[in-house]
Phi, psi and omega in degrees: 000331179293329177296323179292318179292324176296318179294321178293319177296320179299313181296315182293319179292324178295321176295317176297323179295316181290333180272357179292144180280346182272347181277152177276126184255095181227030182262126182275005183286147183295320181295320179294323176295320179294321180298315181290322182292319181256060186301308182294321179295321179294321178293325177294316178299316181295322178295318179296319179295320176296320178296319177298319181294317181292324177294319179295319179295319179293322178294320183284319191243001184094170188294304187290311182289327176293318177296315179295317178297321178300314181289328174294317176298317181297318179292318182292309181294321179297315179292325177296316180293318181295327179280323190265328185298319178295338178277358180061036179267352179271106177249145184295322180293317181291324177294318179294319178296318178296319179295314180296319179296314180293325177294320177295317176300318181294320183285320187263334181265315183267000000 
């Protein structure tokens, strides 16, 4: 379940990153164009995803540790996106493969 919350935080922070006016928008992908075109709707989706993630963390780990874990995840994923996204290293296929791999490890090993 922690892999799912990490993935939700990643998606929501990436959506907020893409809708920022300070980022350089030079991505020819259809999804990125849609994100930039529908800026207010994308921010609403990203806010809802962050809310879902914080609720899931609080449900899984309790109020204080879930809240703390959420902010640790947000800082870690946020700094990772800010460092890697300008280099164009975030590909949808690689993110999906990484998510599926971590979810499988979480389900079968732990």
